[in-house]
MIDO-15980 format. One line per field, with one value per residue (C-alpha): y, x, z; residue in three letters. Coordinates in steps of 0.001 Angstrom, whole numbers, plus 524288, in hexadecimal, padded with zeros to 5 digits. Each point is the difference from the previous one (the first is absolute). Layout:
MIDO-15980
c2 c(Y,...)
c1 c(X,...)
c3 c(Z,...)
aa c(ALA,...)
END
This chain:
MIDO-15980
c2 c(04C3E,80D0A,8048B,7FD6A,7FA3A,801A3,7F632,80171,7F21C,7F991,7F545,7F8F4,7FED8,80B5A,80416,7F3B4,8008F,80EDB,7FDB1,7F51D,809E6,80921,7F6B0,7F8AF,80D8E,80383,80903,7FFC1,7FE34,8051C,7F905,8061E,7F8D4,7FADA,7F2CA,7F7AC,7F0A9,7F7D9,80B9B,7FA95,80A6B,801FA,7FB1A,807EC,809D7,807DB,80057,80894,7FDB7,80B2C,7FAB1,80A74,801A7,8095A,801BD,80975,80B33,80B20,7F6FE,7FFC3,80C79,7FAE4,7F222,8057F,808C6,7F369,7F9A2,80841,800FB,7FAA6,800F4,7F861,7FFFE,7F40F,8028F,7F1AB,7FDB7,7FFD4,7F791,7FC75,7FCD0,7FC84,8052A,8038B,80EC2,80158,7F62F,8073E,8040D,80C2D,7FA38,7F939,80AC2,807F2,7F564,7FD17,80FF3,80058,7F4FC,80047,80E52,80765,7F961,7FFAD,80FEA,8010A,7F73E,80789,80DDE,7FB2D,7F821,809C9,80A2B,7F8ED,7FCD6,80E49,803FF,7F5A5,80449,7F003,7F63B,7F5CF,7FD72,7F599,7FFE3,7F10E,802C6,7F7B9,800EE,80076,81005,7FF45,7F9D5,7FB76,7F6B6,7F8E5,804FD,80F1C,80369,7F90C,805E8,80DA1,7FF74,7F955,80BF4,8079F,7FAA6,800E7,80ED7,802F5,7F922,80B91,80A67,7FCE5,7FF35,80D43,80605,7F579,7FBD4,80D92,7FDA1,7F3B4,7F58B,7F629,7FCDB,7F4BC,7F516,7F3B0,7FC48,7F19E,7F678,7F4B3,7F90E,7F30A,80449,7FFB2,8083C,7F801,7F965,80C71,7FD41,7F807,7F489,80538,80D79,7F80F,7F64D,80B18,807F9,7F4F3,80189,80D65,7FF80,7FC5E,7F5D5,7F9A9,800BA,80AE9,80821,7F931,807DD,7FFD3,80670,80B84,801C9,7FF06,80B38,80677,7FE1F,8042A,80EC5,80099,7FD52,8008B,8068C,80BB2,80CEB,8039E,7F641,809ED,80076,7F4DA,7F529,7F0E5,7F771,7F1E7,7F9F7,7F5A2,806E2,8002F,80EF2,8036C,8105D)
c1 c(6B3DB,803AD,80E60,80B74,80CA1,80A88,80C02,80AF7,80675,7F3A2,801E0,80A12,80968,7FB10,7F844,7F79F,7FD8D,7FC94,7F5E9,7FC47,7FF19,7F7D5,7F64B,7FDC3,7FC84,7F5DE,8085E,7FF84,80DC9,806D1,80CCA,80A47,809F8,80822,7F974,7F555,8043C,7F9B7,7FBB3,7F8B6,7F316,7FF8A,7F212,7FC8C,7F3FF,80566,80E3D,8050F,809E2,8083C,80AE0,80B9E,80D5D,8043C,80C8D,7F78A,7FF79,7F8FD,7F49A,7FDAC,7F77A,7F766,7FFA0,7F97C,7F65D,7FA6A,7FF8D,7F526,7FE07,80D3C,7FCD0,80E75,80D42,80840,80DF3,80494,805AA,80F1B,80C00,80D66,80AFC,80A81,80AED,80E42,7FFF9,80CBD,7F8B6,7F49B,7FA4F,7F9DF,7F49F,7FE04,8023B,7F4DC,7F669,801E2,7FF83,7F2B0,7F8EA,803FE,7FE5E,7FBFD,7F4FE,7FA91,802B1,7F862,7F427,8003C,80030,7F2F5,7F92D,800AE,7F860,7F345,802CF,802CD,7F3EC,7F803,80987,80276,807DC,8099B,80D9C,809A2,80E9E,804AB,80F0D,8093C,80B23,80911,7FD7C,8047F,80CC0,80A9D,7FC8B,80859,7F588,80495,7F55D,7F4B2,80386,80139,7F280,7FA8E,8050E,7F9F9,7F42F,7FF0A,804B8,7F600,7F5FE,803FE,80050,7F258,7FA7F,80202,7FB5D,7F34B,7FD8E,7FA24,7F614,7F99E,807F8,80A6C,80B30,808C9,80BD7,8037C,80F4F,7FFA9,80CF7,7FEAE,7F39C,7FC4A,7FEEE,805A3,80863,806F1,8044D,80C1B,80304,80E06,7FD5F,80C5A,7F875,7F169,807E5,80672,7F339,7F74C,80B0D,7FE67,7F0F1,7F95F,7F84F,8088A,7F994,7FB98,7F229,7F38C,7FA64,7F375,806F0,8049B,7F107,7FB56,8065F,7FE68,7F232,7FF55,80685,7F640,7F39B,7FECE,80DFB,7FDFF,7FEA3,80D0F,807B6,805BA,80AB3,80727,805FC,7FD2E,80BC0,7FBDF,80E4E,7FD78,80C3A,80A88,8000C,7FB28,7FDD7)
c3 c(99919,7FB40,803DB,7F676,80240,7F50A,801F2,7F88D,7FC37,8086F,7F550,80895,80D7A,80A03,7F69F,7FC2C,80F90,80053,7F575,808F9,80D38,7F82E,7FABD,80D08,804EB,7F570,7F686,7F156,7FCAA,7F374,7FE24,7F67E,7FC21,7F1E6,7FEFD,806A8,7FC92,80AAD,807D4,80AD5,7FF30,7F21D,7FE5F,80C0B,7FE4A,809E3,7F99B,7F451,7F9E4,7F8A0,7F741,80256,800CF,80B37,7F985,7F4AD,80C3E,7F430,7FDBA,80E48,7FF78,7F5CB,8084D,80C29,7F7AF,7FAF8,80C41,80778,80ED4,8081E,80E9D,8030F,7F8A3,80107,7FAD6,7FF7B,7F42A,800D6,7FA0E,80498,7F709,80987,7F72F,8043E,80228,7F765,7F5E1,7FF61,7F0D4,7FE7F,7F93D,80D0E,807E4,7F9CD,80013,80EC3,802CF,7F756,80547,80FD4,8019C,7F3A9,7FD3F,80EAD,8010B,7F3D5,803FE,80E03,7F721,7F7E6,8076B,80DC0,7F6E5,8001B,80F93,80145,7FB0B,8091D,80AF2,80172,7FC61,8058F,7F9DA,801C9,7FBBD,80023,80228,805B3,80B5C,7F3FC,7FFEC,81047,8006A,7F496,7F5D7,7F6A7,7F47C,80128,7F752,805E9,80C51,7FACC,7FA5C,80CB4,806B3,7F724,802CC,80E11,7FDFF,7F6CE,80903,80B61,7F586,7FBB6,80C77,8010F,7F4C5,7FF7D,80CEA,804AB,7F432,806C8,7FA32,8079E,7FA97,80698,7FB95,804A1,80052,7FD22,80297,7F65B,7FF4A,7F8B9,7F183,7F3AA,8028D,808AF,7F380,7FAEB,8104F,7FFE6,80A64,809D4,800D0,8037C,80A6C,80640,80062,80600,80AFB,8030E,8021D,80C7E,7F905,7F713,7F460,7F429,802E9,7F8F3,7F644,80670,80C26,7F819,7FAA2,80A7E,8058D,7F33A,7FEF4,80E40,7FBB4,7F61A,80474,810A6,8042D,808E0,7F8EE,80748,7FBEB,7F38A,7F980,806AB,7FBD2,805F4,80349,7FB98,80393,80B58,8087B,7F48F,800F0,80CBB,801D1)
aa c(MET,ASP,LYS,VAL,ALA,LEU,VAL,THR,GLY,GLY,ASN,LYS,GLY,ILE,GLY,LEU,GLU,VAL,THR,ARG,TYR,PHE,LEU,ASN,HIS,ASN,TYR,LYS,VAL,ILE,VAL,VAL,ALA,ARG,ASP,PHE,ASN,GLN,PHE,GLU,PHE,ALA,ASP,ASN,GLU,HIS,VAL,LYS,THR,VAL,THR,TYR,ASP,LEU,SER,ASP,ILE,GLU,GLY,ILE,PRO,GLU,LEU,ILE,ALA,GLN,LEU,GLY,GLN,ILE,ASP,VAL,LEU,ILE,ASN,ASN,ALA,GLY,ILE,MET,LEU,SER,LEU,PRO,TYR,ASP,ASP,TYR,PRO,GLN,ASP,LYS,ILE,ASP,HIS,ILE,ILE,LYS,LEU,ASN,ILE,GLU,SER,PRO,VAL,ALA,LEU,ILE,ARG,GLU,VAL,SER,LYS,GLN,MET,ILE,GLU,ARG,LYS,SER,GLY,ARG,ILE,VAL,ASN,ASN,ALA,SER,ILE,ALA,GLY,GLN,ILE,GLY,HIS,PRO,ASP,ILE,TRP,TYR,GLY,ILE,THR,LYS,ALA,GLY,LEU,ILE,ASN,ALA,THR,LYS,SER,PHE,SER,LYS,SER,ILE,GLY,PRO,HIS,GLY,ILE,ILE,ILE,ASN,ALA,VAL,ALA,VAL,SER,PRO,ALA,GLU,THR,ASN,MET,LEU,ASP,VAL,ILE,PRO,GLU,ALA,ARG,LYS,GLU,ALA,PHE,LYS,LYS,SER,VAL,ILE,THR,GLY,ARG,PHE,ALA,LYS,ALA,LYS,GLU,VAL,ALA,ASP,THR,ILE,GLY,TRP,LEU,GLY,THR,ILE,SER,PRO,ASP,TYR,ILE,ASN,GLY,SER,CYS,ILE,ASP,ILE,ASN,ASN,GLY,SER,PHE,PRO,ARG)
END
């Protein structure tokens, strides 16, 4: 077990299932999160937990410098506030931009330095269908659209150095993020998809894990839709 995957927000929801995926595929996993209350893998010998607030952008270079070799970066951490566009406090705007877009970009910048030296590495960004369509949480949609664009932009600059970087755009999944979505919106969404349900966290994690491990090299700079027909293209 010598390869290492760094998973942000890998302590719960989709991130927890991503952590499980990499452990099942014989990776060591570094999980970065704000807290690890009731974290399933807290005592696993192959998991390193790092308590860190990813909205602290200036500290990310030092964070990455302390973690050693990283073969796979999974930018999973993110927030959705579901606030109305005309009553969105500036501090909330600043926070969601820092966590959802500035932090992943800083992590890609820092981790890719060592990947470029090795001419090898994989990066997967957990974006959202919100970055592709109109979304009630306007700043959530803006940040996720930015993350999809960052994926494509970075593929052009770091892809030629042997790095594979992709994103997934997920429709609502069965995680605690559903708690901030009004019931009427949840019911309307379930009527819009083929199977009449939300995505399961494991389904998303299996796609992220595939992109982070064995997906073909020619899939680079892409965004994989996981929306069960709610946004067919």
